[in-house]
C-alpha positions in Angstrom: -16.4 -2.7 18.0 -17.9 0.6 19.0 -14.6 2.1 20.1 -13.7 2.1 16.7 -15.5 5.2 16.2 -12.9 6.9 18.3 -9.9 5.7 16.7 -9.0 9.1 15.1 -8.4 10.0 18.5 -5.7 7.7 19.2 -2.2 8.6 18.0 -0.8 5.3 17.6 -0.2 2.0 19.3 0.6 1.9 22.8 3.5 0.2 24.4 7.3 0.6 24.0 9.4 -2.4 22.6 13.0 -2.3 23.9 15.8 -3.3 21.8 17.5 -6.7 22.3 20.6 -6.9 24.2 23.6 -5.6 22.3 21.5 -3.9 19.8 21.2 -0.4 20.6 18.5 2.0 19.1 19.7 4.0 16.1 17.0 6.2 14.8 17.8 7.8 11.5 19.2 11.3 11.7 17.4 14.0 9.9 19.0 15.0 6.7 19.0 18.6 5.0 16.6 18.6 1.9 17.7 18.0 -1.4 15.0 20.4 -3.2 13.5 23.7 -1.7 9.6 23.4 -0.9 8.8 25.7 -3.8 10.4 23.7 -6.4 8.2 22.8 -9.4 6.4 19.5 -9.3 6.7 19.2 -12.9 10.4 19.3 -12.7 10.5 16.8 -9.9 8.4 14.5 -11.5 10.3 14.6 -15.2 13.4 14.1 -12.6 12.3 11.1 -10.7 9.8 9.5 -12.8 10.4 7.4 -16.0 9.2 8.6 -19.3 5.5 7.7 -20.1 4.0 8.1 -16.5 1.3 10.5 -16.7 1.3 12.8 -13.8 -2.2 14.4 -12.7 -1.5 17.7 -11.1 -3.7 19.8 -8.4 -4.4 16.9 -5.8 -4.8 17.8 -2.1 -3.4 14.6 -0.4 -3.3 13.6 3.5 -1.1 10.9 4.8 -3.1 8.6 7.2 -1.1 6.2 9.6 -2.6 2.7 10.1 -6.4 2.2 10.7 -6.5 4.5 13.6 -6.5 7.0 11.3 -7.6 5.7 8.1 -10.8 3.7 9.0 -12.6 6.9 10.7 -11.7 9.0 7.7 -13.0 6.3 5.1 -16.1 5.9 7.3 -16.8 9.5 7.2 -16.2 9.4 3.4 -19.0 6.7 3.0 -21.5 8.4 5.5 -21.1 11.6 3.4 -21.8 9.9 0.1 -24.5 11.5 -2.1 -24.3 9.7 -5.5 -22.0 6.7 -5.5 -19.2 4.7 -3.8 -16.5 2.3 -5.5 -14.7 0.0 -3.0 -11.9 -2.4 -4.0 -10.1 -4.5 -1.4 -8.2 -7.6 -0.9 -9.7 -8.4 2.2 -13.2 -7.9 3.3 -13.2 -9.9 6.6 -16.8 -10.2 8.4 -15.4 -9.4 11.8 -16.2 -6.4 13.7 -14.6 -4.0 11.5 -16.0 -5.5 8.2 -19.6 -5.4 9.8 -18.8 -1.8 10.6 -18.1 -1.1 7.0 -20.8 -3.2 5.9 -23.5 -1.4 7.8 -22.2 2.1 6.5 -22.3 0.8 3.0 -25.8 -0.6 3.5 -27.2 2.6 5.1 -25.9 4.6 2.3 -27.3 2.1 -0.6 -30.6 2.3 1.2 -30.9 6.2 1.1 -30.2 5.9 -2.7 -26.5 5.8 -2.9 -25.1 3.5 -5.7 -22.8 1.1 -4.1 -20.3 -1.3 -5.9 -17.8 -3.3 -3.7 -15.2 -5.8 -5.2 -13.1 -8.2 -2.9 -10.9 -11.0 -3.6 -12.1 -14.5 -3.3 -8.8 -15.8 -1.7 -8.0 -12.9 0.2 -11.6 -13.0 1.9 -12.0 -16.9 2.1 -12.7 -16.7 5.7 -15.5 -14.4 5.5 -19.0 -15.4 6.0 -20.8 -15.6 2.6 -24.2 -15.0 4.2 -23.1 -11.4 5.5 -22.5 -10.5 1.9 -25.8 -11.8 0.8 -27.4 -9.5 3.6 -25.6 -6.7 2.1 -27.0 -7.5 -1.3 -30.3 -7.7 0.0 -30.1 -4.2 1.4 -29.0 -2.9 -1.8 -25.1 -3.3 -2.0 -23.8 -4.7 -5.4 -21.1 -6.5 -3.8 -19.2 -9.0 -5.6 -15.9 -11.5 -5.5 -12.8 -11.3 -7.7 -12.1 -14.8 -9.4 -13.7 -17.2 -6.8 -12.4 -20.8 -6.4 -12.6 -22.5 -9.7 -9.9 -25.2 -9.9 -10.9 -26.1 -13.5 -9.6 -23.0 -14.9 -6.1 -23.8 -13.6 -3.5 -22.9 -10.9 -2.4 -19.4 -12.7 -6.2 -18.3 -12.3 -6.0 -18.8 -8.7 -2.5 -17.0 -8.3 -3.6 -13.8 -10.4 -5.2 -12.2 -7.5 -7.0 -8.4 -6.9 -4.6 -7.0 -4.4 -5.8 -3.3 -4.8 -7.1 -1.1 -2.2 -9.3 1.7 -3.7 -12.0 3.5 -2.1 -13.8 6.3 -4.2 -16.7 8.5 -3.1 -18.8 10.7 -5.5 -15.7 11.2 -7.7 -14.3 13.7 -5.0 -12.3 11.9 -2.7 -10.3 8.4 -2.7 -8.2 6.4 -0.6 -5.4 4.0 -1.4 -2.7 2.1 0.5 -2.4 -0.9 1.9 -5.1 -1.3 4.5 -7.8 -3.9 4.0 -11.2 -4.0 5.5 -10.2 -6.4 8.7 -9.7 -6.1 12.5 -5.7 -6.6 11.7 -5.4 -2.9 11.3 -7.6 -1.8 14.1 -5.6 -0.6 17.1 -4.2 -3.1 19.8 -7.1 -3.7 22.4 -9.6 -3.9 19.3 -7.5 -5.6 16.8 -4.0 -6.7 15.9 -2.5 -3.0 15.5 -0.8 -3.5 12.1 1.4 -0.8 11.0 0.3 0.6 7.5 0.0 3.9 5.6 -3.3 5.2 3.3 -3.3 8.1 1.3 -6.5 10.3 1.1 -6.6 12.2 -2.4 -9.0 14.9 -3.6 -8.6 16.3 -6.8 -8.5 15.1 -10.7 -6.4 11.8 -9.5 -9.6 10.5 -7.9 -11.2 10.0 -11.2 -8.0 7.8 -12.4 -8.5 5.7 -9.4 -12.1 5.4 -10.4 -10.8 4.2 -13.7 -8.8 1.8 -12.6 -12.0 0.1 -10.3 -14.5 0.4 -13.3 -11.8 -1.4 -15.6 -11.4 -4.2 -13.2 -15.3 -4.6 -12.7 -16.2 -4.3 -16.5 -13.3 -7.1 -17.2 -14.8 -9.4 -14.5 -18.6 -8.8 -15.1 -19.6 -7.4 -18.3 -19.4 -8.6 -21.8 -17.4 -6.7 -24.8 -20.3 -4.5 -25.7 -21.3 -3.7 -22.3 -17.9 -2.7 -21.4 -17.6 -0.3 -24.5 -21.0 1.4 -23.5 -20.1 1.9 -19.9 -16.7 3.1 -20.6 -18.3 5.5 -22.9 -20.8 6.6 -20.3 -18.2 7.0 -17.7 -15.9 9.0 -19.9 -18.8 11.5 -20.7 -19.9 11.9 -17.2 -16.3 12.3 -16.1 -15.8 15.3 -18.8 -19.1 16.8 -17.4 -17.9 16.7 -13.8 -14.1 17.0 -14.0 -12.3 17.6 -10.7 -10.9 21.2 -10.4 -7.5 21.4 -8.7 -7.7 21.0 -5.0 -4.0 21.2 -4.0 0.0 21.4 -5.1 0.5 17.6 -5.3 1.0 16.0 -8.8 0.2 12.1 -8.6 1.0 9.3 -11.1 -1.7 6.5 -10.5 0.3 3.3 -11.5 -1.8 0.0 -11.9 0.7 -2.1 -14.1 3.1 -4.1 -12.3 6.1 -3.5 -14.2 5.6 0.3 -14.0 5.4 0.4 -10.5 8.4 -1.8 -10.3 10.3 0.6 -12.9 9.2 3.5 -11.1 10.8 2.5 -7.9 14.1 1.3 -9.6 14.2 4.6 -11.7 13.8 6.7 -8.6 16.4 4.7 -6.6 19.0 5.0 -9.5 18.1 9.1 -9.4 18.6 9.4 -5.6 21.0 12.1 -4.3 20.6 11.9 -0.7 18.5 9.1 0.8 16.6 6.0 -0.1 13.9 4.8 2.8 11.7 1.9 1.8 8.9 0.2 4.3 8.3 -3.1 3.0 5.8 -5.7 4.3 7.3 -8.6 2.2 10.8 -8.0 0.9 11.8 -10.5 -1.9 13.5 -8.3 -4.4 14.5 -9.0 -7.9 18.2 -8.4 -9.1 17.4 -5.2 -10.6 16.1 -3.6 -7.4 19.1 -5.2 -5.2 21.5 -3.8 -7.9 19.7 -0.2 -7.5 20.0 -0.3 -3.7 23.3 -1.7 -3.5 24.5 1.0 -6.1 23.1 3.8 -4.2 24.6 3.0 -1.1 28.0 2.9 -2.4 28.0 6.1 -4.1 27.2 7.7 -0.6 23.0 7.7 -0.6 21.6 6.8 2.8 19.7 3.8 2.1 17.4 2.4 4.9 15.0 -0.5 4.8 12.3 -0.9 7.3 11.3 -4.7 7.5 9.1 -7.2 9.5 11.1 -8.8 12.6 8.0 -11.2 12.7 5.9 -11.5 9.4 2.4 -12.9 9.2 3.9 -15.1 6.4 6.6 -17.0 8.6 8.6 -18.6 5.5 8.9 -14.8 4.1 11.0 -14.0 6.9 13.7 -16.5 6.0 13.7 -15.7 2.5 14.0 -11.9 3.2 16.9 -12.5 5.5 18.4 -14.3 2.8 19.2 -10.8 1.1 20.7 -9.1 4.2 24.4 -9.8 4.2 24.5 -8.8 0.5 22.6 -5.3 1.3 24.4 -4.8 4.8 27.7 -5.6 3.1 27.1 -2.7 0.5 26.0 -0.1 3.4 22.5 -0.7 3.5 20.9 0.0 6.9 18.1 -2.5 7.9 15.8 -1.8 10.6 13.1 -4.6 11.9 9.7 -3.5 13.0 9.1 -5.1 16.5 5.5 -4.2 17.3 3.2 -6.8 15.7 3.4 -7.0 11.9 4.5 -4.2 9.7 2.2 -4.1 6.4 3.1 -0.7 4.9 4.4 -0.7 1.3 5.9 2.9 1.0 9.1 4.7 -0.1 10.4 7.8 0.0 13.3 9.4 -2.2 15.3 12.4 -1.2 12.4 13.7 0.6 10.6 14.5 -2.8 9.7 11.3 -4.4 7.2 9.1 -2.7 5.0 6.1 -3.1 2.0 4.4 -1.3 -0.1 1.4 -2.6 -0.6 -2.2 -2.6 2.4 -3.3 -4.5 5.1 -5.6 -2.5 8.6 -6.1 -3.5 8.2 -9.7 -4.0 7.1 -12.4 -6.8 3.5 -12.2 -6.4 2.7 -8.4 -6.9 5.4 -8.5 -9.6 4.4 -11.5 -11.6 0.7 -11.9 -11.0 -1.4 -9.5 -8.5 -3.6 -6.7 -9.8 -2.0 -3.7 -8.1 -2.2 -0.2 -7.9 0.1 2.8 -6.3 0.1 6.4 -6.0 3.2 7.9 -7.0 4.2 11.8 -6.2 6.8 14.3 -6.6 6.0 16.8 -3.8 8.7 17.8 -1.0 5.9 18.7 1.4 4.3 15.3 1.1 7.6 13.5 0.8 8.8 15.2 4.3 5.6 13.8 5.8 6.5 10.3 4.9 10.1 10.5 5.5 9.4 11.9 9.3 7.0 9.1 9.8 9.5 6.5 8.3 12.3 8.0 10.9 9.9 7.8 13.7 9.4 4.1 13.0 12.9 3.4 12.8 13.3 5.0 16.3 11.4 2.1 17.5 12.8 -0.7 15.6 16.1 -3.0 16.2 18.9 -2.3 13.4 20.6 -5.3 12.4 24.2 -5.2 11.7 26.6 -7.0 9.7 28.7 -8.4 12.3 25.5 -9.6 14.3 23.9 -11.2 11.2 26.8 -13.2 10.3 26.7 -14.9 14.2 23.4 -16.5 13.7 22.8 -20.1 14.0 23.9 -22.5 11.4 20.4 -24.0 11.2 19.1 -20.4 10.3 21.6 -19.9 7.4 20.7 -23.4 5.8 17.2 -22.5 6.3 17.5 -19.4 4.6 19.5 -20.7 1.8 17.2 -23.6 1.2 14.2 -21.2 1.0 15.9 -18.8 -1.2 16.4 -21.4 -3.8 12.7 -21.9 -3.7 11.7 -18.2 -3.7 10.1 -18.3 -7.1 7.6 -20.9 -5.4 6.8 -19.1 -2.1 
């Protein structure tokens, strides 16, 4: 896939999808900002974030859309690495994109860079193990997270590493929803999945690195080695602490409950708008109540969801929530261009989150996740503009139309909804 090198010149996926008959386009209108661009980030963090969430200030952040922007930026960082690379991903597929990343990682290892890669055994089960062995022989320390082992029980298989983290030299980091796979390459070279990634420079890079190292030590080191390597990392981090690079304050959340709590708290504090893009949407009661209450008090609440999911059963479970949400005034837009894989939200154009956490049971109950949560009107406006642009190419679902769906769909949705904790 040599054309992947030129992906950054592409602005998006080509081709226009027209709405279905009777469903007019209804892009979201622009709204006046709640906060001025010069408002203190600390004030915003105290307003939107629950107590106990440590905010790391002084970060420079760039929003990257899809693999078309994320992959070239990530490959460029890998090729510029001088000391070390830490890559953690759910899917490392040995297709054209995987081989391109593998080659860049191996070349880095061969020039003396310390390269550690952690991929999830379930997420990457289709990959050629021989390719990973070739990378090991070239100096890449690549390992799988929780390989198949039925003797340890089903819960061992359910708890997966769903994080997406790339850290290079402690200077730049990437996190979001993009894995290493052709799914995120543009149409014609891959599936053109829609997703978001945040490129970070500044002190928050070390927080993401600590998340990676904690998982690595938990999986591959005994207690004494974990303690020794943790101490060594802390001393090294103090010697090379990052200076402020930008105005953005970030809270890096890796606890499933803390990410969920951040969502609910920000929605409850919303004053103007709640815009959520969710690849997989099976919310719990607290989140449903927060969304409905926000819409009822006049907040613009809009959801961007999949029209066709890569997990077909999820479509029917998700639609089981539609009537309750639409009836409260929530607007729902369905993504028509292939698969939406983004896990992002922006509230009042000031609070936002980008990461791996899905609004469904696996993320909340089992998976290892990580989200970057920010309070910054500049970055929030970028994420909001991106969301509103996406909605312009979507089909809006109305309550009247949804109630006219066939009886078999209603019965299937109800049946799958009752089994939602098992899906």
